C-alpha positions, -999 to 999 in steps of 0.1 A, spaced: -533 -10 -542 -553 -43 -541 -580 -47 -553 -610 -60 -546 -611 -93 -570 -576 -100 -556 -590 -98 -522 -617 -118 -525 -592 -143 -542 -573 -146 -516 -600 -147 -486 -611 -179 -510 -582 -195 -509 -575 -194 -474 -606 -210 -468 -605 -240 -488 -592 -269 -474 -555 -279 -476 -555 -309 -499 -545 -343 -484 -512 -358 -488 -505 -392 -470 -473 -394 -457 -451 -426 -453 -423 -435 -432 -399 -462 -421 -399 -466 -387 -374 -485 -368 -378 -496 -330 -369 -525 -308 -382 -554 -290 -353 -564 -270 -321 -572 -292 -342 -574 -322 -345 -543 -344 -382 -543 -359 -388 -526 -397 -423 -509 -394 -438 -480 -416 -455 -453 -405 -485 -431 -424 -502 -404 -418 -521 -382 -435 -500 -343 -432 -533 -324 -440 -548 -333 -408 -538 -309 -379 -531 -322 -338 -529 -360 -329 -559 -386 -339 -564 -425 -336 -535 -447 -343 -542 -479 -354 -516 -508 -358 -520 -528 -391 -503 -566 -382 -496 -585 -415 -502 -616 -430 -482 -648 -428 -459 -636 -456 -449 -606 -433 -453 -571 -438 -450 -565 -476 -465 -543 -501 -503 -552 -485 -503 -545 -451 -487 -514 -459 -511 -507 -481 -537 -507 -458 -518 -482 -436 -520 -461 -462 -559 -466 -463 -566 -457 -430 -537 -425 -425 -562 -414 -459 -595 -417 -436 -574 -395 -413 -560 -415 -387 -520 -429 -381 -513 -462 -390 -477 -480 -385 -474 -513 -403 -459 -533 -376 -433 -560 -387 -434 -594 -366 -410 -613 -376 -380 -590 -365 -355 -574 -390 -381 -565 -415 -384 -605 -427 -408 -615 -455 -415 -649 -473 -427 -654 -506 -430 -693 -502 -451 -707 -477 -420 -729 -462 -409 -698 -451 -438 -680 -440 -450 -710 -419 -418 -711 -401 -416 -675 -393 -453 -673 -383 -451 -701 -365 -418 -692 -349 -441 -661 -334 -475 -672 -332 -465 -703 -316 -446 -681 -285 -471 -662 -271 -447 -643 -252 -432 -635 -275 -459 -626 -297 -470 -602 -268 -439 -585 -261 -435 -575 -303 -470 -563 -308 -463 -541 -272 -432 -532 -288 -448 -520 -317 -482 -503 -301 -455 -482 -275 -437 -471 -310 -471 -460 -326 -484 -440 -291 -447 -424 -291 -457 -402 -325 -463 -368 -324 -496 -373 -346 -508 -401 -323 -533 -394 -293 -520 -419 -271 -554 -432 -254 -573 -436 -287 -560 -470 -305 -570 -501 -324 -555 -526 -341 -562 -548 -374 -547 -578 -388 -548 -603 -412 -547 -637 -416 -516 -644 -393 -524 -609 -381 -557 -615 -376 -550 -641 -347 -525 -621 -334 -548 -589 -321 -575 -617 -311 -547 -627 -291 -539 -601 -274 -573 -589 -270 -575 -626 -252 -543 -619 -228 -562 -583 -219 -544 -557 -240 -556 -521 -231 -565 -507 -266 -601 -492 -280 -607 -520 -308 -591 -548 -329 -605 -562 -362 -594 -595 -375 -596 -608 -413 -594 -641 -419 -576 -647 -389 -574 -677 -368 -596 -683 -341 -582 -715 -322 -561 -708 -290 -547 -732 -261 -552 -701 -239 -587 -687 -241 -596 -654 -227 -605 -654 -190 -635 -642 -177 -633 -599 -177 -598 -605 -193 -614 -587 -228 -609 -552 -225 -611 -541 -264 -639 -543 -283 -634 -575 -310 -650 -575 -342 -643 -605 -365 -645 -613 -402 -645 -648 -411 -647 -667 -446 -677 -691 -441 -662 -715 -470 -627 -710 -459 -610 -743 -451 -586 -734 -426 -614 -722 -397 -635 -748 -388 -672 -747 -380 -663 -763 -343 -639 -733 -338 -660 -708 -349 -683 -723 -319 -657 -720 -298 -650 -685 -299 -680 -677 -297 -684 -693 -265 -654 -682 -254 -657 -647 -259 -693 -649 -240 -673 -668 -213 -656 -641 -210 -680 -613 -213 -660 -595 -242 -681 -570 -266 -677 -591 -299 -691 -592 -332 -689 -620 -355 -693 -617 -393 -694 -644 -411 -697 -643 -451 -710 -672 -469 -687 -684 -501 -659 -665 -491 -623 -682 -480 -594 -671 -468 -573 -638 -481 -608 -626 -491 -595 -589 -486 -560 -591 -505 -560 -586 -540 -536 -608 -547 -546 -637 -527 -559 -657 -557 -523 -655 -580 -507 -666 -546 -536 -694 -543 -527 -706 -581 -493 -704 -570 -487 -725 -547 -521 -747 -545 -539 -725 -512 -571 -721 -502 -571 -682 -510 -595 -658 -528 -602 -623 -532 -640 -616 -527 -645 -585 -536 -677 -579 -519 -665 -595 -484 -637 -567 -489 -658 -539 -496 -679 -547 -471 -653 -556 -443 -638 -522 -455 -672 -503 -446 -679 -520 -415 -644 -517 -404 -645 -476 -407 -683 -476 -381 -663 -494 -363 -633 -472 -357 -660 -443 -356 -682 -456 -331 -650 -470 -304 -632 -437 -308 -657 -411 -300 -668 -433 -270 -631 -433 -255 
């Protein structure tokens, strides 16, 4: 016969939460004839479907940094997909290659849109994803991508740009922006000019967009990436990590997601 002590222990064990475990999977999908290599991340202790978030990489490609952000989002209870915008899993370790890769996609808006939408459909198809609850975040090159997707009217719940490019040759039309937009920028970033910031705000206002723009004094390009200082020194680029701006932008991102998904 099972003693009362054992029964009590078993009942408590049943009531205790299952330990969270972030699972990552390599996810292959296609855009036309191009094979794309993404990484999916989710917490297998979370039951049922949950919001999905696309993570769009810096101009270096889908290296360890966007994958780590995907894991961080999974630990918060989301399903995240670190996307491949370059195709075939291409990454760069030198600015010359990064510039070529980023220019080939970022300079071709129809191609960028097709690759973003291919990743979006791949994420929506996942069994852990609530297909109507989707957002996207992007860093540097990726920040510009998610802003452009908002400009084009991509119908998702929200986009978040961190130290992303703001300039465009195809500004949003009135009423075109269907998603909420959150932009984090380094106020001392020499790659984003004050006139570009003003033009972006005027564009969003004219489009009737629901947007928030946050400028961090003293922060420069790459302020969320702990590896930015090393890249900056190696290649003489205006890159630097800013722990305060990183922590604040991540906290605001979490609040943003809670707000948009509770309202969807």
